[in-house]
DSSP file (Angstrom, degrees, kcal/mol; ACC not computed):
  #  RESIDUE AA STRUCTURE BP1 BP2  ACC     N-H-->O    O-->H-N    N-H-->O    O-->H-N    TCO  KAPPA ALPHA  PHI   PSI    X-CA   Y-CA   Z-CA
    1    1 A M              0   0    0      0, 0.0     2,-0.0     0, 0.0     0, 0.0   0.000 360.0 360.0 360.0 125.1  -41.7  -69.6 -100.7
    2    2 A N     >  -     0   0    0      1,-0.1     4,-1.9     4,-0.0     5,-0.2  -0.253 360.0 -98.6 -83.0 173.3  -40.4  -67.9 -103.9
    3    3 A L  H  > S+     0   0    0      1,-0.2     4,-2.6     2,-0.2     5,-0.2   0.883 121.2  53.6 -61.0 -42.0  -38.4  -69.5 -106.7
    4    4 A K  H  > S+     0   0    0      1,-0.2     4,-2.9     2,-0.2    -1,-0.2   0.931 109.5  48.3 -59.3 -46.0  -35.0  -68.2 -105.4
    5    5 A A  H  > S+     0   0    0      1,-0.2     4,-2.0     2,-0.2    -1,-0.2   0.858 111.2  50.5 -64.3 -35.2  -35.7  -69.7 -102.0
    6    6 A K  H  X S+     0   0    0     -4,-1.9     4,-2.3     2,-0.2    -1,-0.2   0.915 112.3  46.4 -65.9 -45.3  -36.7  -73.0 -103.6
    7    7 A I  H  X S+     0   0    0     -4,-2.6     4,-2.6     1,-0.2     5,-0.2   0.913 111.2  52.7 -64.9 -42.4  -33.6  -73.1 -105.7
    8    8 A D  H  X S+     0   0    0     -4,-2.9     4,-2.4    -5,-0.2    -2,-0.2   0.916 110.7  47.7 -57.3 -44.4  -31.4  -72.2 -102.7
    9    9 A K  H  X S+     0   0    0     -4,-2.0     4,-2.2     2,-0.2    -2,-0.2   0.889 111.3  49.3 -65.9 -42.3  -32.9  -75.0 -100.7
   10   10 A I  H  X S+     0   0    0     -4,-2.3     4,-2.6     2,-0.2    -2,-0.2   0.934 112.3  48.5 -61.5 -46.3  -32.4  -77.6 -103.5
   11   11 A L  H  X S+     0   0    0     -4,-2.6     4,-2.7     1,-0.2     5,-0.2   0.899 109.7  52.9 -63.6 -41.9  -28.8  -76.5 -103.9
   12   12 A E  H  X S+     0   0    0     -4,-2.4     4,-2.2    -5,-0.2    -1,-0.2   0.939 111.6  45.4 -58.9 -46.2  -28.2  -76.7 -100.1
   13   13 A N  H  X S+     0   0    0     -4,-2.2     4,-2.4     2,-0.2    -2,-0.2   0.912 113.8  48.8 -66.3 -42.8  -29.6  -80.3 -100.0
   14   14 A V  H  X S+     0   0    0     -4,-2.6     4,-2.8     1,-0.2     5,-0.2   0.925 112.6  47.8 -61.7 -44.2  -27.6  -81.4 -103.1
   15   15 A L  H  X S+     0   0    0     -4,-2.7     4,-2.4     2,-0.2    -2,-0.2   0.873 111.6  50.5 -65.5 -37.1  -24.4  -79.9 -101.7
   16   16 A I  H  X S+     0   0    0     -4,-2.2     4,-2.2    -5,-0.2    -1,-0.2   0.926 112.4  47.4 -64.1 -45.9  -25.0  -81.6  -98.3
   17   17 A A  H  X S+     0   0    0     -4,-2.4     4,-2.6     2,-0.2    -2,-0.2   0.936 113.8  46.6 -64.2 -47.3  -25.6  -85.0 -100.0
   18   18 A F  H  X S+     0   0    0     -4,-2.8     4,-2.5     1,-0.2    -1,-0.2   0.899 112.5  50.2 -65.6 -38.7  -22.4  -84.6 -102.3
   19   19 A M  H  X S+     0   0    0     -4,-2.4     4,-2.5    -5,-0.2    -1,-0.2   0.886 110.6  50.0 -65.9 -36.5  -20.3  -83.6  -99.4
   20   20 A S  H  X S+     0   0    0     -4,-2.2     4,-2.3     2,-0.2    -2,-0.2   0.934 112.2  47.1 -65.8 -44.5  -21.5  -86.5  -97.3
   21   21 A I  H  X S+     0   0    0     -4,-2.6     4,-2.8     1,-0.2    -2,-0.2   0.901 111.1  52.6 -60.4 -40.6  -20.8  -88.9 -100.1
   22   22 A L  H  X S+     0   0    0     -4,-2.5     4,-2.6     2,-0.2     5,-0.2   0.920 109.6  48.4 -62.2 -45.2  -17.3  -87.3 -100.5
   23   23 A V  H  X S+     0   0    0     -4,-2.5     4,-2.5     2,-0.2    -1,-0.2   0.925 113.8  46.5 -61.3 -44.9  -16.5  -87.7  -96.8
   24   24 A I  H  X S+     0   0    0     -4,-2.3     4,-2.4     2,-0.2    -2,-0.2   0.916 112.1  51.9 -63.0 -43.0  -17.6  -91.4  -96.9
   25   25 A D  H  X S+     0   0    0     -4,-2.8     4,-2.2     2,-0.2    -2,-0.2   0.922 112.1  44.5 -59.9 -47.2  -15.6  -92.0 -100.1
   26   26 A V  H  X S+     0   0    0     -4,-2.6     4,-2.4     2,-0.2    -1,-0.2   0.899 112.3  52.3 -68.7 -38.7  -12.4  -90.5  -98.7
   27   27 A L  H  X S+     0   0    0     -4,-2.5     4,-2.6    -5,-0.2    -2,-0.2   0.902 110.0  48.7 -61.7 -39.4  -12.9  -92.4  -95.4
   28   28 A W  H  X S+     0   0    0     -4,-2.4     4,-3.1     2,-0.2     5,-0.3   0.894 109.8  53.2 -65.6 -38.9  -13.3  -95.6  -97.3
   29   29 A Q  H  X S+     0   0    0     -4,-2.2     4,-1.8     2,-0.2    -2,-0.2   0.921 111.9  44.5 -60.7 -44.2  -10.2  -94.8  -99.4
   30   30 A V  H  X>S+     0   0    0     -4,-2.4     4,-2.8     2,-0.2     5,-0.5   0.930 115.9  46.9 -66.0 -46.5   -8.1  -94.3  -96.2
   31   31 A L  I  X>S+     0   0    0     -4,-2.6     5,-2.3     1,-0.2     4,-1.8   0.933 114.3  45.9 -61.8 -46.4   -9.5  -97.4  -94.5
   32   32 A S  I  <5S+     0   0    0     -4,-3.1     6,-3.0    -5,-0.2    -1,-0.2   0.845 118.5  42.7 -70.2 -28.9   -9.0  -99.6  -97.5
   33   33 A R  I  <5S+     0   0    0     -4,-1.8    -2,-0.2    -5,-0.3    -1,-0.2   0.931 127.9  22.9 -79.7 -48.6   -5.5  -98.3  -98.1
   34   34 A Y  I  <5S+     0   0    0     -4,-2.8    -3,-0.2    -5,-0.2    -2,-0.2   0.761 132.7  31.3 -99.2 -24.7   -4.0  -98.2  -94.6
   35   35 A I  I  <<S+     0   0    0     -4,-1.8    -3,-0.2    -5,-0.5    -4,-0.1   0.862 131.3  29.7 -97.3 -47.3   -6.1 -100.7  -92.6
   36   36 A L  S   <S-     0   0    0     -5,-2.3    -4,-0.2     2,-0.1    -3,-0.2   0.557  92.8-139.3 -90.9  -8.1   -7.1 -103.3  -95.2
   37   37 A S  S    S+     0   0    0     -6,-0.4    -4,-0.2     1,-0.1    -3,-0.1   0.788  76.2 100.8  53.0  32.5   -3.9 -102.8  -97.3
   38   38 A S        -     0   0    0     -6,-3.0    -5,-0.1    -7,-0.2    -1,-0.1  -0.674  67.0-149.1-143.8  81.9   -6.0 -103.1 -100.4
   39   39 A P        -     0   0    0      0, 0.0     2,-0.2     0, 0.0   -10,-0.1  -0.226  19.6-114.8 -63.4 141.6   -6.7  -99.7 -101.8
   40   40 A S        -     0   0    0    -11,-0.2     4,-0.4   -12,-0.2    -7,-0.0  -0.477  17.3-144.9 -71.7 141.9  -10.0  -99.2 -103.6
   41   41 A S  S    S+     0   0    0     -2,-0.2     4,-0.3     1,-0.2    -1,-0.1   0.729  91.1  40.9 -85.3 -21.2   -9.6  -98.4 -107.3
   42   42 A F  S  > S+     0   0    0      2,-0.1     4,-2.6     1,-0.1     5,-0.2   0.699  91.2  81.5 -99.9 -21.8  -12.5  -96.0 -107.8
   43   43 A T  H  > S+     0   0    0      1,-0.2     4,-2.5     2,-0.2     5,-0.2   0.846  90.3  52.6 -62.6 -36.6  -12.5  -93.9 -104.7
   44   44 A D  H  > S+     0   0    0     -4,-0.4     4,-1.8     2,-0.2    -1,-0.2   0.939 113.7  42.7 -61.7 -48.0   -9.8  -91.5 -105.8
   45   45 A E  H  > S+     0   0    0     -4,-0.3     4,-2.3     2,-0.2    -2,-0.2   0.907 113.5  51.7 -65.4 -43.2  -11.5  -90.7 -109.1
   46   46 A L  H  X S+     0   0    0     -4,-2.6     4,-2.8     1,-0.2     5,-0.2   0.912 108.3  52.1 -61.5 -41.9  -14.9  -90.4 -107.4
   47   47 A A  H  X S+     0   0    0     -4,-2.5     4,-2.3    -5,-0.2    -1,-0.2   0.912 109.0  50.3 -62.2 -40.2  -13.5  -88.0 -104.9
   48   48 A G  H  X S+     0   0    0     -4,-1.8     4,-1.8     2,-0.2    -1,-0.2   0.925 112.2  47.0 -61.6 -44.8  -12.1  -85.8 -107.7
   49   49 A F  H  X S+     0   0    0     -4,-2.3     4,-2.2     1,-0.2    -2,-0.2   0.902 112.0  50.0 -63.8 -41.9  -15.5  -85.8 -109.5
   50   50 A L  H  X S+     0   0    0     -4,-2.8     4,-3.0     1,-0.2     5,-0.2   0.870 107.8  54.1 -65.3 -37.0  -17.4  -85.0 -106.3
   51   51 A L  H  X S+     0   0    0     -4,-2.3     4,-2.6    -5,-0.2     5,-0.2   0.899 107.4  51.1 -65.7 -36.4  -14.9  -82.1 -105.6
   52   52 A I  H  X S+     0   0    0     -4,-1.8     4,-2.7     2,-0.2     5,-0.3   0.966 114.1  43.6 -60.8 -51.9  -15.7  -80.7 -109.1
   53   53 A W  H  X S+     0   0    0     -4,-2.2     4,-2.5     1,-0.2     5,-0.4   0.906 115.9  46.8 -62.3 -44.2  -19.4  -80.8 -108.5
   54   54 A V  H  X S+     0   0    0     -4,-3.0     4,-1.8     1,-0.2    -1,-0.2   0.900 114.9  47.4 -64.7 -41.4  -19.2  -79.5 -104.9
   55   55 A G  H  X S+     0   0    0     -4,-2.6     4,-1.4    -5,-0.2    -2,-0.2   0.927 118.2  38.5 -68.2 -46.0  -16.9  -76.6 -106.0
   56   56 A V  H  X S+     0   0    0     -4,-2.7     4,-1.4    -5,-0.2    -2,-0.2   0.908 120.0  44.4 -78.2 -41.4  -18.9  -75.5 -109.0
   57   57 A L  H  X S+     0   0    0     -4,-2.5     4,-2.3    -5,-0.3    -1,-0.2   0.878 111.9  56.0 -66.0 -35.8  -22.3  -76.0 -107.5
   58   58 A G  H  X S+     0   0    0     -4,-1.8     4,-2.5    -5,-0.4    -2,-0.2   0.861 103.5  53.8 -62.5 -35.6  -21.0  -74.3 -104.4
   59   59 A A  H  X S+     0   0    0     -4,-1.4     4,-2.0     2,-0.2    -1,-0.2   0.878 108.7  48.7 -65.7 -37.9  -20.0  -71.3 -106.5
   60   60 A A  H  X S+     0   0    0     -4,-1.4     4,-1.7     2,-0.2    -2,-0.2   0.882 111.5  50.0 -68.0 -38.0  -23.5  -71.1 -107.8
   61   61 A Y  H  X S+     0   0    0     -4,-2.3     4,-1.2     2,-0.2    -2,-0.2   0.945 112.0  46.8 -62.5 -49.0  -25.0  -71.3 -104.3
   62   62 A V  H  <>S+     0   0    0     -4,-2.5     5,-2.5     1,-0.2     6,-0.4   0.866 108.6  56.1 -64.8 -37.8  -22.7  -68.6 -103.0
   63   63 A A  H ><5S+     0   0    0     -4,-2.0     3,-1.1     1,-0.2    -1,-0.2   0.891 104.9  53.7 -61.7 -38.5  -23.5  -66.4 -106.0
   64   64 A G  H 3<5S+     0   0    0     -4,-1.7    -1,-0.2     1,-0.3    -2,-0.2   0.771 110.5  45.5 -64.7 -27.6  -27.1  -66.7 -105.0
   65   65 A K  T 3<5S-     0   0    0     -4,-1.2    92,-0.3    -3,-0.3    -1,-0.3   0.397 109.3-125.9 -92.5   1.4  -26.3  -65.5 -101.6
   66   66 A Q  T < 5S+     0   0    0     -3,-1.1    -3,-0.2    -4,-0.3    -2,-0.1   0.859  76.1 123.9  52.2  38.6  -24.2  -62.7 -103.0
   67   67 A G      < +     0   0    0     -5,-2.5    -4,-0.2    -6,-0.1    -1,-0.1   0.179  31.2 132.4-109.6  15.1  -21.4  -64.0 -100.8
   68   68 A H  S    S-     0   0    0     -6,-0.4     2,-0.1     1,-0.1    -9,-0.0  -0.246  70.5 -81.7 -69.6 158.3  -18.8  -64.6 -103.5
   69   69 A L        +     0   0    0      2,-0.0     2,-0.3     1,-0.0    -1,-0.1  -0.368  64.5 158.3 -60.9 127.5  -15.3  -63.4 -103.1
   70   70 A A        -     0   0    0     -2,-0.1     2,-0.9    -3,-0.1    -1,-0.0  -0.997  48.8-128.1-151.2 153.4  -15.0  -59.7 -103.9
   71   71 A I        +     0   0    0     -2,-0.3     3,-0.3     1,-0.1     4,-0.2  -0.885  38.1 170.6 -97.4 102.2  -12.8  -56.7 -103.3
   72   72 A D     >  +     0   0    0     -2,-0.9     4,-2.8     1,-0.2     5,-0.2   0.040  35.6 115.4-111.2  26.8  -15.5  -54.4 -102.1
   73   73 A L  H  > S+     0   0    0      1,-0.2     4,-1.7     2,-0.2    -1,-0.2   0.913  82.3  47.7 -58.3 -44.2  -13.5  -51.4 -100.9
   74   74 A L  H  4 S+     0   0    0     -3,-0.3     4,-0.4     1,-0.2    -1,-0.2   0.898 112.9  49.1 -65.1 -41.6  -15.0  -49.2 -103.6
   75   75 A I  H >4 S+     0   0    0      1,-0.2     3,-1.1    -4,-0.2    -2,-0.2   0.921 108.7  52.3 -65.2 -43.5  -18.5  -50.5 -102.8
   76   76 A Q  H 3< S+     0   0    0     -4,-2.8    -1,-0.2     1,-0.3    -2,-0.2   0.860 111.7  46.7 -62.0 -36.0  -18.1  -49.9  -99.1
   77   77 A R  T 3< S+     0   0    0     -4,-1.7    -1,-0.3    -5,-0.2    -2,-0.2   0.438  96.9  97.2 -87.7   0.8  -17.0  -46.3  -99.6
   78   78 A S  S <  S-     0   0    0     -3,-1.1    -3,-0.0    -4,-0.4    -4,-0.0  -0.475  79.3-106.0 -89.7 160.1  -19.8  -45.5 -102.1
   79   79 A S     >  -     0   0    0     -2,-0.2     4,-3.0     1,-0.1     5,-0.2  -0.390  40.5-101.9 -72.7 160.4  -23.1  -43.8 -101.5
   80   80 A P  H  > S+     0   0    0      0, 0.0     4,-1.9     0, 0.0     5,-0.1   0.872 123.1  50.1 -54.1 -40.1  -26.2  -46.0 -101.5
   81   81 A Q  H  > S+     0   0    0      2,-0.2     4,-1.8     1,-0.2     5,-0.1   0.942 113.8  43.6 -63.6 -49.2  -27.1  -44.8 -105.0
   82   82 A T  H  > S+     0   0    0      1,-0.2     4,-2.8     2,-0.2    -1,-0.2   0.885 111.1  55.6 -64.1 -38.1  -23.6  -45.5 -106.4
   83   83 A R  H  X S+     0   0    0     -4,-3.0     4,-2.3     1,-0.2    -1,-0.2   0.901 106.5  50.8 -60.9 -42.2  -23.5  -48.8 -104.6
   84   84 A K  H  X S+     0   0    0     -4,-1.9     4,-1.5    -5,-0.2    -1,-0.2   0.905 112.0  46.6 -62.7 -42.7  -26.7  -49.9 -106.2
   85   85 A K  H  X S+     0   0    0     -4,-1.8     4,-2.4     2,-0.2    -2,-0.2   0.909 111.7  51.6 -67.0 -43.5  -25.3  -49.0 -109.7
   86   86 A L  H  X S+     0   0    0     -4,-2.8     4,-2.8     1,-0.2    -2,-0.2   0.902 107.6  52.1 -59.5 -41.3  -22.0  -50.8 -109.0
   87   87 A M  H  X S+     0   0    0     -4,-2.3     4,-2.3     2,-0.2    -1,-0.2   0.865 109.2  50.4 -64.3 -35.7  -23.8  -53.9 -108.0
   88   88 A I  H  X S+     0   0    0     -4,-1.5     4,-1.8     2,-0.2    -1,-0.2   0.938 112.0  46.9 -67.7 -45.1  -25.8  -53.9 -111.2
   89   89 A V  H  X S+     0   0    0     -4,-2.4     4,-2.0     1,-0.2    -2,-0.2   0.919 112.7  49.5 -62.8 -43.1  -22.6  -53.4 -113.2
   90   90 A I  H  X S+     0   0    0     -4,-2.8     4,-2.3     1,-0.2    -1,-0.2   0.911 111.0  49.9 -60.0 -45.0  -20.9  -56.2 -111.3
   91   91 A N  H  X S+     0   0    0     -4,-2.3     4,-2.3     2,-0.2    -1,-0.2   0.802 106.3  56.3 -66.9 -29.6  -24.0  -58.5 -111.8
   92   92 A I  H  X S+     0   0    0     -4,-1.8     4,-2.6     2,-0.2    -1,-0.2   0.941 109.7  45.3 -65.4 -46.7  -23.9  -57.8 -115.6
   93   93 A F  H  X S+     0   0    0     -4,-2.0     4,-2.3     1,-0.2    -2,-0.2   0.888 113.2  49.9 -66.5 -36.3  -20.3  -59.0 -115.8
   94   94 A V  H  X S+     0   0    0     -4,-2.3     4,-2.6     2,-0.2    -1,-0.2   0.915 111.0  49.9 -64.6 -41.6  -21.0  -62.0 -113.7
   95   95 A A  H  X S+     0   0    0     -4,-2.3     4,-2.7     2,-0.2    -2,-0.2   0.917 110.5  49.7 -62.5 -44.5  -24.0  -62.8 -116.0
   96   96 A L  H  X S+     0   0    0     -4,-2.6     4,-3.0     2,-0.2     5,-0.4   0.907 111.9  48.2 -62.3 -43.3  -21.8  -62.4 -119.1
   97   97 A F  H  X>S+     0   0    0     -4,-2.3     4,-2.3     2,-0.2     5,-1.3   0.939 113.2  47.9 -61.1 -46.1  -19.2  -64.8 -117.6
   98   98 A A  I  <>S+     0   0    0     -4,-2.6     5,-2.5     3,-0.2     6,-0.2   0.914 116.6  43.9 -59.9 -44.1  -21.8  -67.3 -116.7
   99   99 A L  I  <>S+     0   0    0     -4,-2.7     5,-2.7     3,-0.2     6,-0.2   0.975 123.5  31.9 -65.0 -56.6  -23.4  -67.1 -120.1
  100  100 A L  I  <>S+     0   0    0     -4,-3.0     5,-1.3     3,-0.2    -3,-0.2   0.909 131.2  26.4 -74.7 -44.2  -20.3  -67.2 -122.3
  101  101 A V  I  <>S+     0   0    0     -4,-2.3     5,-0.8    -5,-0.4    -3,-0.2   0.941 130.1  31.0 -88.0 -52.6  -17.9  -69.3 -120.3
  102  102 A M  I   <S+     0   0    0     -5,-1.3    36,-0.2     3,-0.2    -3,-0.2   0.921 129.4  30.6 -78.4 -44.2  -20.0  -71.6 -118.2
  103  103 A I  I  ><S+     0   0    0     -5,-2.5     4,-2.2    -6,-0.2     5,-0.2   0.972 130.8  30.0 -80.5 -57.1  -23.0  -72.1 -120.3
  104  104 A V  I  ><S+     0   0    0     -5,-2.7     4,-2.0    -6,-0.2    -3,-0.2   0.965 130.2  38.2 -70.0 -50.1  -21.7  -71.8 -123.9
  105  105 A G  I  ><S+     0   0    0     -5,-1.3     4,-2.4    -6,-0.2    -3,-0.2   0.914 118.3  49.6 -66.5 -42.5  -18.2  -73.2 -123.1
  106  106 A G  H  ><S+     0   0    0     -5,-0.8     4,-2.7     2,-0.2     5,-0.2   0.915 110.1  50.6 -61.6 -42.8  -19.5  -75.8 -120.7
  107  107 A T  H  X S+     0   0    0     -4,-2.2     4,-2.8     1,-0.2    -1,-0.2   0.903 110.5  49.5 -63.4 -41.3  -22.1  -77.0 -123.1
  108  108 A W  H  X S+     0   0    0     -4,-2.0     4,-2.5     2,-0.2    -1,-0.2   0.923 111.3  49.9 -59.6 -46.5  -19.4  -77.3 -125.8
  109  109 A L  H  X S+     0   0    0     -4,-2.4     4,-2.1     2,-0.2    -2,-0.2   0.929 113.2  45.6 -59.1 -48.9  -17.1  -79.2 -123.4
  110  110 A V  H  X S+     0   0    0     -4,-2.7     4,-2.1     1,-0.2    -2,-0.2   0.934 112.8  50.3 -61.8 -46.9  -20.0  -81.6 -122.4
  111  111 A A  H  X S+     0   0    0     -4,-2.8     4,-2.9     1,-0.2    -2,-0.2   0.907 111.4  47.7 -61.6 -43.0  -21.0  -82.2 -126.0
  112  112 A T  H  X S+     0   0    0     -4,-2.5     4,-2.3     2,-0.2    -1,-0.2   0.866 108.4  54.4 -69.3 -32.9  -17.5  -83.0 -127.2
  113  113 A R  H  <>S+     0   0    0     -4,-2.1     5,-2.5    -5,-0.2    -1,-0.2   0.912 115.5  40.6 -65.6 -38.3  -16.9  -85.4 -124.3
  114  114 A F  H ><5S+     0   0    0     -4,-2.1     3,-1.1     3,-0.2    -2,-0.2   0.901 113.0  53.7 -73.2 -40.3  -20.0  -87.3 -125.3
  115  115 A M  H 3<5S+     0   0    0     -4,-2.9    -2,-0.2     1,-0.3    -1,-0.2   0.881 115.6  39.2 -61.5 -39.0  -19.4  -87.0 -129.0
  116  116 A F  T 3<5S-     0   0    0     -4,-2.3    -1,-0.3    -5,-0.2    -2,-0.2   0.276 108.6-122.9 -94.5   9.9  -15.9  -88.5 -128.7
  117  117 A N  T < 5 -     0   0    0     -3,-1.1     2,-0.6     1,-0.2    -3,-0.2   0.917  40.8-178.5  48.7  54.6  -16.9  -91.1 -126.1
  118  118 A V      < -     0   0    0     -5,-2.5     9,-2.6    -6,-0.1    10,-0.4  -0.770   3.6-175.9 -87.0 120.9  -14.4  -89.9 -123.4
  119  119 A N  B     -A  126   0A   0     -2,-0.6     2,-0.1     7,-0.3     5,-0.0  -0.831  28.3-104.5-117.5 154.2  -14.7  -92.1 -120.3
  120  120 A S     >  -     0   0    0      5,-2.4     4,-0.7    -2,-0.3    -1,-0.0  -0.389  30.7-122.6 -73.2 157.1  -13.0  -91.9 -116.9
  121  121 A A  T  4 S+     0   0    0      2,-0.1    -1,-0.1     1,-0.1   -79,-0.0   0.926  99.8  23.8 -70.3 -48.9  -10.3  -94.4 -116.3
  122  122 A A  T  4 S+     0   0    0      1,-0.1    -1,-0.1   -80,-0.1   -80,-0.1   0.884 131.5  34.3 -90.7 -39.6  -11.5  -96.2 -113.1
  123  123 A L  T  4 S-     0   0    0    -81,-0.1    -2,-0.1     2,-0.1    -1,-0.1   0.606  89.8-139.2 -90.7 -12.2  -15.3  -95.7 -113.1
  124  124 A H     <  +     0   0    0     -4,-0.7    -3,-0.1     1,-0.2    -2,-0.0   0.812  48.7 155.4  52.4  33.1  -15.7  -95.8 -117.0
  125  125 A L        -     0   0    0      1,-0.1    -5,-2.4     2,-0.0    -1,-0.2  -0.726  53.9-107.0 -89.2 133.4  -18.2  -93.0 -116.6
  126  126 A P  B >>  -A  119   0A   0      0, 0.0     3,-1.7     0, 0.0     4,-0.6  -0.466  25.1-137.0 -61.4 128.8  -18.6  -90.7 -119.6
  127  127 A L  H 3> S+     0   0    0     -9,-2.6     4,-2.4     1,-0.3     3,-0.3   0.674  96.6  77.4 -67.1 -18.2  -16.9  -87.5 -118.7
  128  128 A G  H 3> S+     0   0    0    -10,-0.4     4,-1.1     1,-0.2    -1,-0.3   0.867  92.3  53.7 -57.2 -34.9  -19.8  -85.5 -120.1
  129  129 A Y  H <4 S+     0   0    0     -3,-1.7    -1,-0.2     2,-0.2    -2,-0.2   0.817 108.3  49.1 -69.3 -29.2  -21.7  -86.4 -116.9
  130  130 A V  H >< S+     0   0    0     -4,-0.6     3,-0.8    -3,-0.3    -2,-0.2   0.930 115.8  41.8 -74.0 -44.1  -18.9  -85.0 -114.8
  131  131 A Y  H >< S+     0   0    0     -4,-2.4     3,-2.1     1,-0.2   -21,-0.2   0.563  88.2  89.3 -82.5  -9.1  -18.7  -81.7 -116.8
  132  132 A I  T 3X S+     0   0    0     -4,-1.1     4,-1.6     1,-0.3    -1,-0.2   0.684  72.6  75.4 -63.2 -14.5  -22.4  -81.1 -117.1
  133  133 A V  H <> S+     0   0    0     -3,-0.8     4,-2.8     1,-0.2    -1,-0.3   0.779  84.2  66.2 -65.6 -25.6  -22.2  -79.3 -113.8
  134  134 A L  H <> S+     0   0    0     -3,-2.1     4,-2.5     2,-0.2    -1,-0.2   0.971 106.2  36.9 -64.9 -53.0  -20.6  -76.3 -115.7
  135  135 A P  H  > S+     0   0    0      0, 0.0     4,-2.5     0, 0.0    -1,-0.2   0.874 117.3  54.1 -67.7 -32.7  -23.7  -75.4 -117.8
  136  136 A I  H  X S+     0   0    0     -4,-1.6     4,-1.9     2,-0.2    -2,-0.2   0.966 113.7  40.8 -63.3 -49.7  -26.0  -76.2 -114.9
  137  137 A S  H  X S+     0   0    0     -4,-2.8     4,-3.0     1,-0.2     5,-0.2   0.881 112.2  56.5 -63.7 -37.6  -24.2  -73.9 -112.5
  138  138 A G  H  X S+     0   0    0     -4,-2.5     4,-2.6    -5,-0.2    -1,-0.2   0.904 106.9  49.5 -60.8 -41.9  -23.8  -71.3 -115.3
  139  139 A I  H  X S+     0   0    0     -4,-2.5     4,-2.2     2,-0.2    -1,-0.2   0.900 112.7  47.6 -61.6 -43.1  -27.7  -71.3 -115.7
  140  140 A L  H  X S+     0   0    0     -4,-1.9     4,-2.5     2,-0.2    -2,-0.2   0.920 113.3  46.8 -67.2 -43.1  -28.1  -70.9 -111.9
  141  141 A I  H  X S+     0   0    0     -4,-3.0     4,-2.8     1,-0.2    -2,-0.2   0.908 112.6  50.5 -66.3 -40.6  -25.5  -68.1 -111.7
  142  142 A L  H  X S+     0   0    0     -4,-2.6     4,-2.5    -5,-0.2     5,-0.2   0.897 110.5  49.6 -61.6 -41.5  -27.1  -66.4 -114.7
  143  143 A Y  H  X S+     0   0    0     -4,-2.2     4,-2.4     2,-0.2    -2,-0.2   0.941 112.9  46.3 -63.7 -47.0  -30.5  -66.6 -113.1
  144  144 A Y  H  X S+     0   0    0     -4,-2.5     4,-2.6     2,-0.2    -2,-0.2   0.928 112.5  51.3 -61.3 -45.0  -29.2  -65.2 -109.8
  145  145 A S  H  X S+     0   0    0     -4,-2.8     4,-1.9     2,-0.2    -1,-0.2   0.921 110.8  46.8 -59.5 -46.7  -27.4  -62.4 -111.7
  146  146 A I  H  X S+     0   0    0     -4,-2.5     4,-2.7     1,-0.2     5,-0.3   0.917 111.5  53.0 -63.5 -41.0  -30.5  -61.4 -113.6
  147  147 A L  H  X S+     0   0    0     -4,-2.4     4,-2.9     1,-0.2    -2,-0.2   0.924 111.2  45.5 -59.5 -43.2  -32.5  -61.4 -110.4
  148  148 A F  H  < S+     0   0    0     -4,-2.6    -1,-0.2     2,-0.2    -2,-0.2   0.751 111.1  52.9 -74.8 -22.9  -30.0  -59.1 -108.7
  149  149 A I  H  < S+     0   0    0     -4,-1.9    -2,-0.2    -5,-0.2    -1,-0.2   0.925 116.1  40.1 -71.9 -45.9  -29.9  -56.8 -111.8
  150  150 A I  H  < S+     0   0    0     -4,-2.7    -2,-0.2     1,-0.3    -3,-0.2   0.920 136.2  18.7 -66.6 -44.5  -33.7  -56.5 -111.7
  151  151 A K  S >< S-     0   0    0     -4,-2.9     3,-2.9    -5,-0.3     4,-0.3  -0.758  72.0-172.9-130.8  83.3  -34.0  -56.3 -107.9
  152  152 A P  G >  S+     0   0    0      0, 0.0     3,-0.5     0, 0.0     4,-0.1   0.783  88.0  47.6 -53.5 -33.1  -30.5  -55.3 -106.5
  153  153 A E  G >  S+     0   0    0      1,-0.2     3,-0.9     2,-0.1    -5,-0.1   0.443  84.5 101.7 -89.1   4.0  -31.5  -55.9 -102.9
  154  154 A G  G <  S+     0   0    0     -3,-2.9    -1,-0.2     1,-0.2    -6,-0.1   0.779  85.9  37.8 -57.6 -32.6  -33.1  -59.3 -103.8
  155  155 A G  G <  S+     0   0    0     -3,-0.5     2,-0.4    -4,-0.3    -1,-0.2   0.506  83.7 113.9-101.9  -5.0  -30.2  -61.3 -102.4
  156  156 A Q    <         0   0    0     -3,-0.9   -90,-0.1     1,-0.2   -91,-0.0  -0.561 360.0 360.0 -72.4 123.9  -29.3  -59.3  -99.4
  157  157 A Q              0   0    0     -2,-0.4    -1,-0.2   -92,-0.3   -91,-0.0   0.378 360.0 360.0 -99.6 360.0  -30.0  -61.5  -96.3
């Protein structure tokens, strides 16, 4: 099993676990609010944080499968040689976005949340832990993009 396959498997398992926790969290929120008439104070915030993690890590997972949303009309109508070049250019732009926005910007966001001791309201969790998913996902997307630049057919399943 190569490194990409190992990373894909880890991401799959993490996403399954977070989605399972999210479903249980939302079910508990509904039960406590409507059946027990005593809404839980932390479930709404936890659901929001889990949605952030599932959404951003899910984007990294989909980038690794090259299944991200794209308008690929130009790619579909291109010759195989042109298609290969277009995919390299697209992956360069994705890599730049991951590096500049997700890794550099995400790291700045995480650092400032820890520096200023910003905590969530209900869970009193440092928000740096919530936002650390941005640079993590950025690193994963950058890895996948570099892999697809070096070996354009590497992610085609």
